[in-house]
N, C-alpha and C positions, 0 to 999 in steps of 0.2 A: 565480108564476114557473115552477113545475115543468111547467105545461102547454106551455110553449114548447119543451121538449126532447123530441125524438122517441125517441132511444135512450139508455139509460144506458150508461156507459162499460163496465160489466160485460157488458151484452148485446152491445156492439160487439166487445169482445175475444173473447167466446164465439162469436159469429157468424163472426168472422175465423178463429178456430181451426177451426171446423167446415168452412168453405169450403176452407181450406188443406189439411186432412187428406183431405177427399174428393177434391179435385183431384189431390193428390199420389198417392193410392191408385189412382185411375182411370188416370192417366198411366203409373204403374208397371205396371198390368195390360196396357195397350195395348203398351208397349214390350216387356214380357215375352212377349206373344202374338206380336208381330212377330219377335222373336228365335227363338221356337220354330218359326215357319213357315220362317224363313230357314235354320234349322239343324235338319233332321229326320233326320239320320243316326244318332242315338243312339250315336255313337261313344264318348263319355265314359261313358255308362251301361253299354255292352257291355264296355268295358275294365275298369270296376270289377267287373262281374259275373264276368269271367274271372279276375281276381285273387282274388275271393272263392272261386272253385271250386278254385284250385290246391291249397290244403292238403287239401281233401276228396279230390281225385283221388289225391294222394300217400298219404293214409291208406288209401284203398281199394286202391291198388296193393300196399301192404304186406300186405294180407289177401286177395289175389286168389284163393287156393285155399280160403278159409274162407267158405262161403256164409252161415253164421249171423252171422259177424262183419260181412260186407258188409251184411246186412240191418240190423244194429244201427247201422252208420254211416249208412245211408240214413234210418232212423227218427230218428236223432239230429238230422239237419239237415232233417227234413221240414217244420218250421215256417218255414224260410227259403226252401226251393225244393223242386221235385219232382226226384227222382233215379231214374234207371233204369239197370239193367245189361241190355244187349241183345247179341244175337249179330250176326254179320256180315250176316244177312239182315233185321235189324230186329226180330226176335222178342224181346219183353220177357221176360227171365229173372227179374229181381228188380225190384220197383217199390216206390214209397212207399205209405204207408197211404192208403186211400180213393182209390186211383187205378184207373181202369177202362180205360186204354189198353192194348191188347194188341200193337199193331204200330206201328213207326215207319219212316218212309222214310229208311233209313240212307244211301242214295246221295245223297239231297238234302241231308241234314245234313252229309255229308262234303264236299260241294262248297260251300265258303265263299262263293265268288262268287255261286252261285245263291241261297244263303241271304240274302246282302246284297240281291240283286235282289228277293227275295220279302218283304222287311221290310214293304212296304206291304200285302201280303196278310196278314201276321201281325197288323197293326193291326186288320184287320177282325174278327179273332177277339175283340177286346176292346171293351167298351162305351165305354171312354174313348178319345177320338181321340188323346190324347197318351200312349198306352200300347201296347206290343207284347209278344208272347209270343216269347221268345228261347230257342233251344236251343244249349247249349254241349256239344260232344262231344269225347271224348278216348279213346285206346286203353287198355284195361285189360290185355289180353294179345293174342295173335295172333288169337283168334277172338271176343273180346268187346270191347264199348265201354261207357263210362260217359257217360250223357247227363244233363245238368242243365238243368232247365227253370224259367224264372222270367218273370213279367210285369215288364217294365221301364217305369218311369214317367219321362218326360222331366222333368228338374228345372227349377225356376224359376230364372231368371237373377238372381243376386244384384245385379248391376250395375243392373238395372232398378229394383229396390227402393231401392238407394242413390240413384239419380236421383230416385225418388219422394220420398224423405226430403228431398233437397236442394230439390226443388220445393215441398214443404210448408213448409220453413223460409223460403225466399225469398218465397213468396206470403204467409206469415203476417207477415213483416217488412214487406213492401210494403203490406199492408192496415192494419197498425198503426203504420206509420212516422209518419203525420201526427200521431197522438195522442201517441206517444212524444216526437216533436220538440216538440210543444206543452208537454208536461210539462217538458222541458228549458228552454223559453222562460219558463215560469212560475218555475222555479228561478232562472234568471238575473235575472228581474224582481225576485224577492224579495231577491236579493243586492244589487241596486242600491238598492232601497227601504231595506234595512237600513243602507246607507251614509249615509242621510239625504236621498236624492233623492226628495222627496215630489212632484216634478213628473212623475215617471216614470209612464207608464200602460202596462198590459199589453194587447196586442191580443187581442180576444175572437174565437176561431175555433170553429166547430162549434156543435152544439146538444145538448150532454150535460153531465154534472156538471163536467167540466173547464172548459167555457165558463162555467158558473155560478160556479166557483171563481175564474176570471179576473175576472168582473164583481164578485165579492165583494171581491177584492183591490183592484181599482180604487176601489171605494166606500170601503174602509178607508183607502186612501192619501189619498183626497180629504178624508176626515174628519180624518186626522192633519195634513194640510196646513193645513186650516182652523184646527185647534187651535194649530198652530205659528204661524200668522199672528196669531192672537189673543194668544198668549203674547208674541210680539214686540211687539205693540202695547201690551200691559200693561206689559212691561218698559221700553219706550220712555217711556211715560207716567210710570212710577215713577221712571226716571232723571231725567226733566225735573223732576218734583216735587222730588226730592232736590237737584238742582242749584239750583232756584229757592229752596228752603228754605235751603240752605247759603249761597247768595249773600245772601239776605235777613237771615240771622242774623249774617253777618260784619260788616255795617255797624253795627248797634247794639252788637255785641260789641267792635268797635274803640273805640267811644265809651266803653263801660264800662271797658275796660282803661285808656284815657287818664285817666278820672276816678279810677280806683283808684290810678294812679301819683301823681296829685296828692295824694290822701289819704295815701299812704305818706310823701310828703315833709312833710305837715303834722303827721301823728301818729306820726312815726318814733320820737319820744322817749317816747311814752306806751305802756307795755308792753302792756296788754290790747288796746287799740284797734289798736296796731301789729301785734300778733300776728294779730288777726282779719283785718286788711287783707291781711297776708302770705298767709294761707290763701286768702282770696278771690282774690288775684292768681295763686296757683299753680293754683287750680281754673279760672280763666279761661284761663290758658295751656294747660291740658290740653284745655279745651273748644275753644279756637281750633285746637289741633293736630288734634283729632278732626274738626272741621268742615272744615278744610283737606284732610285725608286723604280724608274722605268725598266731598268735591267733586271731588278729583282722581281718585279711584277710579271714580266714576260717569262722568266724562268718558272715562276710558280704556275702560270697559266698553261704552260706547255706540259705540266705534270712530270717533266724530266728532272726530277729532284729527289734525292734520298734524304729521309729524315733520320737524324741521329737520336734515337729514342733512349732515354734513361729514366729510371724511376726516381722521383723526387717529391718532396712535400710541397703541395700548393700553398699551404699556410706560410712557410718560410720564404718561398719564391715570391709571393706577393709582398711580403715585408721588405724584401730587397728592392723590388720594383718601386715601391712607394718611397723608400728612403732615397733612391736615386733621383726622384723628381722633387724632393723637398726644396733644394736651392732654387730651382726654376720657379716653383710655386711662390716662394717668398719674394722673388724678383717681380712677380706679376700680382703681388698683393692677394694671394689665394692661400687658403688653408686646405691641406690634404689629409684626409682621415682614412683609416683602414679598419674594417671589422672582419674578423675571421672566427670560425667556430672553435670551441675548445678542443674538439676532436681533431687529431692530426690526420689529414687526408692526403694519400699518396696518389700521384698520377704517373703515367708512362707516356712521355712526350719528348719532343725536341726542345730543350730549354732555350736555345738561342732564337728559334722561330717563335716560341711562345712569348719570349721577352719582346720580340718585335711587334707582336699583336698588341700587348698591353701598352707598349711604348707609343704606338701610333694612336691608340684610343685615348690614352691620358693626354698626349700632346694635343690632340684635337679638342679635348675638354678644356685644357688650359687656354688654347687659342680663342675659343668661342664662349668662355664663361663670362658672366657679369663680374666686374672687378670693382671693389673688393667682393670676394665671394668664397665659396668652399666647394671642394670636390670630395665626394664620398666613394670609396672603393669597398665593396662588400663581397664576401665569399659565402655562398649559401649552399646547403645540401638539401635536396628534395628527392622525391621518388624517381625523377628522371635522371638525376645525376648531380653534378656540381655546377652551379651557376655563379659566374663572376659578374658583378654589376658595377659599372662606373657611372656615377650620377653627378650632374652639375646643373646650374641654373643659367639660362641664356635666352637666346631668341626662341620663340615658339615655332616649332617645325610643323609643316603641313603633312597630311597623310601621304601625299604624292612624294614629298621630300624624303619621308621615312622609308618609302619603298625603293628610292633611287640613291640613297645616300652612300651606299656601298659600291655604286658604279664608278668606274674609272673616270677621272677628270670631271666628276659631277660636283657642283657647288650649289648650295641652297640659295646663295645670293650671287647672281651673275656679276654684280659690281665688284666682288672680291677678286683681287689679283694674286699673283704668287707671293707678293709681299705680306699679305694678311691671311691668305687662305691656304698656304702650303702648296705642295705639288699636285694635289688632287688625286693622289694614288695611295695615301696612307691607309684609309679605311678599306679600299679595294684589296690592298696587300693583306691586311688583317683578315678579311673574309676568305681570301684564297688560302691562307695558312690554316685557318680553322677548318675549312672544308677539306683541305688536304689531309688533316688529322682525323676527319670523320665527324667533327662537331658542327655547331651552327652558331650564327651570330645575327642579332637583330637589334633594332632601336625602337624606343617608345618615347612619347612626349605627352605630358599632362601639364597643361598651362605652360609655364616657362621652365619646367623641370624636364630635362632630357636624360634618358637612361640608355646606356648601351649594355646589352646582355651577351655574355659568352657562355654557351652551354657545353660542358664537358660530359661526354656520354656516360651511360649508366655505371654506377659504382658496383664492383663485384663484392663478394663476401669479405674479402680482405681489405676493402676500401682502396684497391689499386685500380686506376682508370686507364684503360687502353685508349689513349687519345692520339 
């Protein structure tokens, strides 16, 4: 696979960097040369030189009558410029070290206009075409002058190099834009894949490591999609098997339960046999409950179920649910209370499936409540929609238990068996039904107070809930 790719991404970026920096540097030099040619007056350099000479002239004027002091001043600044003291005829009286000039054209130096005209001639004296020899003259007294001499170098134009840097940045971005954009596309593609869209494919662009990465991602997604399809098929076959087994078990189980009832009537006055038959009957009832729950849960998980939606009042529905549980609560020394809002709230849902949800949750609360005790059922309306809350006091549940409590066959206490803990599918069935309707269900625990919440999706303007 590597032979297909001409350039590595590192080589591509390095090449782009080199091309950009060379092009930016060359263009900066061209612009700088053009600006030098268009502005050859050296006005800014001359102005700076004159400002540099001002304190020297001032210092020398203060020592005009002290020749030794003047020489000291000249020597002090000799590393910066050549300084001469000349008379009105141009004869050099005091000069810098290592200077061999003896006569200056004082008339030419005093004529500023002539000096400016002869700048081009001064350039010839320098080997650098961008350099001139400039003379700055000032009176020391009535008969003498101070002449400062310096080679002035035309400065580079800062703007040209700023433009060069800008060109470097723009050209580098232009040369690398395609690859940077492709990296962004890879990132967006991975986000889509992480959401579970295994049909998504990344477009492969270029012939470098990024293109190889794109192909690898597509191969990975294809494999994940194949695994997902296999898992779906396995899960479907498993659900079909459970449905068939559950269905096949219910027929002989019904017959066995019928015969056990006949035996109970025949042997009800014989203690030992009657007790054995009673135990068999209870076990058969538990087995029938488990098979029924398993069959129902499997159908709900397969999503192959049609909801019979009707519009009804959640207020009246919950009253009927609570009334149906009153006798069971009384047998278990529990009080059952209901709180609903004064406003009549209508929902659109499958009543039988919704009854199964609250039947399972309330049955779970009865089973695990402290006895004697109370169970509170509340219906609340908030900005999210309608929330039904079933609250009871019992064992304190851990956070891990709250996260797993709706999993099938999960029990918070492993010591519980089917005699005390139910089939282990009641809450899982409730969750499946709620999610099938588009709602959500969760549990919360504060101290020994356990609350199960059922959220019915947003209420519309007519207070009808599409649940």
